[in-house]
Each structure stands twice: as structure tokens, then as C-alpha cells.
C-alpha positions as CSV (number, residue, x, y, z in Angstrom):
1,M,-15.8,8.6,36.6
2,Q,-17.2,5.7,34.6
3,T,-15.0,3.8,32.2
4,Q,-16.3,2.0,29.2
5,E,-15.8,-1.7,29.3
6,Q,-13.2,-3.0,26.8
7,P,-14.7,-5.3,24.2
8,S,-13.4,-8.8,24.0
9,V,-11.2,-10.1,21.2
10,D,-14.1,-12.4,20.3
11,D,-16.5,-9.5,20.1
12,L,-14.1,-7.6,17.9
13,Q,-13.6,-10.6,15.6
14,E,-17.4,-10.8,15.2
15,L,-17.5,-7.1,14.3
16,W,-14.6,-7.6,11.9
17,G,-16.8,-10.2,10.2
18,Q,-19.6,-7.7,9.9
19,L,-17.2,-5.1,8.5
20,G,-16.5,-7.6,5.7
21,N,-20.1,-7.0,4.5
22,V,-19.7,-3.3,4.2
23,P,-19.0,-2.1,0.6
24,V,-15.8,-0.2,0.1
25,D,-15.0,1.8,-3.0
26,V,-11.8,1.4,-5.1
27,D,-10.1,4.1,-3.0
28,G,-10.8,2.3,0.3
29,Y,-13.7,4.4,1.6
30,L,-16.8,3.0,3.2
31,E,-19.9,3.1,0.9
32,A,-22.2,2.3,3.8
33,P,-22.1,3.2,7.5
34,F,-20.5,0.8,10.0
35,L,-21.0,1.2,13.7
36,H,-20.2,4.9,14.4
37,F,-18.3,5.4,11.1
38,A,-20.0,7.4,8.4
39,V,-20.1,6.7,4.6
40,G,-16.8,8.0,3.2
41,T,-14.7,7.0,6.1
42,D,-11.3,5.6,5.1
43,R,-11.2,1.9,5.9
44,E,-7.8,2.3,7.5
45,D,-9.4,4.6,10.1
46,V,-11.7,1.7,10.9
47,W,-8.8,-0.7,11.1
48,H,-7.0,1.7,13.5
49,W,-10.1,1.8,15.7
50,F,-10.2,-2.0,15.9
51,E,-6.6,-2.1,17.1
52,A,-7.2,0.7,19.6
53,Q,-10.0,-1.3,21.2
54,H,-7.9,-4.1,22.7
55,P,-4.1,-4.6,23.1
56,D,-4.3,-8.1,21.7
57,V,-6.1,-7.2,18.5
58,S,-4.2,-7.0,15.2
59,V,-5.9,-6.2,11.9
60,A,-3.1,-8.2,10.1
61,A,-4.0,-11.2,12.2
62,F,-7.8,-10.7,11.5
63,M,-6.9,-10.5,7.8
64,G,-4.9,-13.7,8.1
65,I,-1.6,-12.1,7.0
66,A,0.1,-12.2,10.3
67,K,0.1,-14.6,13.3
68,P,-2.0,-13.5,16.2
């Protein structure tokens, strides 16, 4: 069985920066696709995906509201 390689924290930080360019409506839903997420996806679902990709990833840390 093949396993997918875990992305690095640096790779995820780069993707986080790209997510910052994706418009979000006032209710927190994506207005443009991002990676495999469709228009209309709740941004919190995307945040949970980031945290699920690597045990050392914290969305709060990426946002600068918590220490890494």
C-alpha cells in the first residue's frame, strides 16, 4: 500500500500564504477554488485540513495569534 508523503511545515506555510489571496465572503465561505476545495467551502474546513496535514501545524500560529 502506498502512503502519501506528508507535506512539510514550510510547504504548508507557503500554501497558507496562497490561501490569503483567495476571496472569502462575509460568512466565511470561499469565493474562489483553492487546492481541492470548491467555491462555497467554509474557510474553517480549509483550516482544519491544514492542521490535519502535519502534527506541528497550527492555524492559530500561522495567523500569528498563538505561539508555534
